[in-house]
N, C-alpha and C positions, 0 to 999 in steps of 0.2 A: 565400738558401737554395739549395745546390746539389742538383740532382736526378739521380741516375745513381749508378752503383756505383763510378766511377772518382774520383779526387780532383779538386779544382778546376783547371780549365784542362786536364784531360786530353781526349784525342780518342777518339771510341766509332767504331768499325768496324763497319758494320752490314750485314748481308746482307739486301738488300730484294728480296721478291717481293710485291708488294702486290695484292690481290685486290679488284677493281671493287667489291665486296659487302662489303668488310671494315667500312666505316662505313655507317651508315644515313642520314647527313645529305645530304640533296640528291643521292643517287646514289652517295656513298661517294667513295672514292679513284680516281683514273684506273688504268688497267693499266700497271704500270711494271716494268721488269726491270732493276735495278741490281746488279752484283757487289758494289760497294763504295762507300758513301757516306762522305767524311771532311769532317765541318763542324761548327762549334760555334756556338751561338747565345748571344746576350746580349740578354735581354728585360726591359724596363723593369718595374717592379713596380706604378707607380701611373699607367698610362695610364688616363686618364678616360672614362667613359661608354662602354667598350668591351663590348658585351652577349655577344661571342664571345671573349673574353679567355681564359676558362677552357678553352674549347673549343680555342683556338690553342695554349695551352701543352700541353693534352693531345697535339694533333696534332704538336708539334714533339718531345715526348718520345717518340713513337714511332719516331721515325728518327735523333734526334740527342741529344748532350750539350747541357744548356744552362745558364745560371745567370741568376737572376733579381737584378737589380741596381736600386738606387735612386740617381736623380739627386739630388745634394743641393741643395736649393732656392738660387737666386742664385748658383750656381756652376757651372763645368764639371768637377765631380768626381764620382766615382762611390763607392758604398760597396756591396758590397766592391770595391776597385779590382783588377780582374782583368786578365790579360794571357795570354790562352788561346795555346798553340803552333800550333793549326791554324787555317786559314782561318775567320773569323768573321763570321757574319752578324747584324745588329742589327735590333731592333723596338722603337720607343719615340717619345718625343718629338722635336721638332726639335732640342732642346739635345742629346740623346744622338746623333741621327743625324747632325746637319750640324755640331757643334762637338767633341763627344767622339770619336766613332768615327774621323773621318778622321786625328786625332793619333794613334790606336792602330792605324792601318791596316787596320780592320775595314770589312767591304765595305757601301757605300751606294750604291744605283745612282740616282745623279744627276750632272747635268753641264750645260752651258750650253744644251743644246737644250731644257732645261725651261723656258726663258724664253719668254714668250708672243710675242715679235716673231719668234722661230725658228719655232715650230710652227703660227703663223698663215701664214707664207709656205709651209710644207711641205704643209700641208692646206688650201690656198687655196679657197675655194668651200664649204667644209664646216664653217666655224667659226661658232660662235653670235654672238660678239662681234668679228665681222669689222670692223664699223663703229667698233671702238674708236680714240680718240686716245691717243698716249703720251707721257709727259712726266715730269718729275720732280714729286715730290708738291706743291711748293710753287709751281710753274709750269705744271702741267698744263692745257689747254685745257679749259674746262667748257662744258656745254650753257646754254642759256636760263636766266636767275634762276629762272624758276618750275618748271622742269623737274626732276624726280628722275632720278639716274643711278646707275650701279653703278660701284664703285672697288675696284681690289685691285692688289697689286704684280704686275710682269710676270713675276717670278722665283718659284719655289716655295720661298721662303724663311720664309713665315709673319710676314714683318715685321709685318703685321696681317692680319686676317681681311678677306676680300672683303665689302663693305656697300653698301646703298642709302642715298642721302642727297639733299639739295637743295643749292643754292648756298649758302644762310644756314648750314646745319648744317656744310657744308666750311668756311666762313670762321670759325666759331667753333672749330672742331677745330684749322684751321691756326693760329688766335690762341693758342690754348692751348699748341701744340707752339712757338711762337715764344717763349713766356715760359719754357718749359721749356728751349729751346735756350740761352738766355741763362743759365741756371743749370745748364747742362752735365747735365740731368736729362732726356734726351729717350728716349721709348718707342721711336722708330726714327728714322732719319736721314731729313731732310725732302728730302734729294736722291735718296731712294729713288725708282727709276722706277716709275710706276705705269701703269695703263691706265683709261680712263674710257669707260664705253659707255653706250647708251641701254638702257632696260628692256626685256625680252621676256616674251612670255606663255609661259611653261614649262609644259607639262601634266606631263611626267615627267622625272626625273633617275634615272641608272643608272650604277652604277659597275662597271667592267671591270677585271679584274687579268690583265695580259699578261705572260708569261715566255716567252723563247725564241721569240718571234714566234707564239704561240698563245694564245688565250683560255683562262685556266685556270679562272675562276670569275666571277660577275657577282651583282650585287644593286641592286635597284631601292631607292631610299632617300628618294624624294621625289614626291609626288603633289600637283600645283599647288602649294600654299604649305605643305602639310602634310608633316612628316616622317615617313615610315612606310618601315621596313625590311621588305624581302621577299627569299624565297630565289629561286633561279635560275628555278623554275617560273613566276615572274610576268613574266619578261622576255620581250618580243615577238621572235620570230625576225628581223623586221625590224631590230631594233637590234642583234642579233647580226652580221647581214649587214653593217650599215653599218661597224661596228667591224673586222670582217675586211677590208673594202674601205681602211679607213684604215690597218691593219697593212700592207696590201700596197703600199700608196704608200710609208710612212715609218714608222720607229719611232726614238724619241728614245734607247732604252737597251735592253739585253737584258732588263729588267724594269721595268715601270711600271705605273701605274694610269690609266686613262683614263675620265673622266667625260663622259656625253653626254647631251644634252637632247632631248625630242621637243617641237617647236613646229609652228605651223601647216603648214610646207613639209617637214616631216619630220625625221629626227634630224641633229643639229649636234654637233661637239665643243665641249664646255663648259669643261673644263680636263684637264691631265695633272698628276698628282702623284707624288712618290717614293714608291715601293712600302713602304720601310722604315719610314714613319710615317704612312701612310694608314689612315683608319678602316676597321674590318672589316665594318661592318654586319652583313647576313647573308650574307656569302660562305660558300662550303664550305671551311672552313679545313683540312680535311685535304686536299683537293685543291691548295689554295693551298700549304701547306708541301710536299707531295710535288713540286709545280712546280719548287721551287728544286734539287732533285736532277738536273734536266736542264740545268742551266748551271753553268759553272765560277765559282768565286768566288776 
């Protein structure tokens, strides 16, 4: 479904004079003065479990033309298969953002800086899993047999979701993958580079959306072991100050998502993610979408 008054793939030129009180959510849009915005959005229609998806669509529609697309299952194809003439931003699954978008020349904020081994060095001393060992999935060094550990890919490629397991669970997983490898039916490459780290006692987890070197919005999404989405008002000023310090030290790209964890000795960097496919939680989506008008695509 195309939304807007122009035909599919057309470009909307919008004069923007955004009032900070224009939207009531979490303080509304930031004050912005842009004479002209030229950008097209491609948004996946079946993004799972996104509480703010409809608000996000509404926010995009206030500034841009966009197309809702469907990723055909088990393929790298879209319906409708569009090719907008203007600079194009995407939001959706990793299939859309990592596989389809690059082939079409659409903007995705990702590069080699999103590898754990890179940002662990850049933010040294501020990383939650600084003690992690790194190696291929089939050969990575593991803790003692009786010890649970955390494992995830070092890259933000969603080869598999980060998870907690013990030695025997890992061996069972490895065994299943070896059988599948012989059948050429692997879920992911067993030479995928992963990190393995000790478990941490995390009190809170908070997501920050960073665009153009600034914090645009943020949302707490976990308290202890419980997933709970909260708006900006629940974020501690100490967390905001920590993230500003990290931004001053280094940034992986012009736009990214930074997750931080509160532990016994303060806030630590949990991970970074590609902003085009990061969960929205309870972010202020009006501020988020407006933030993209600050950078060139």
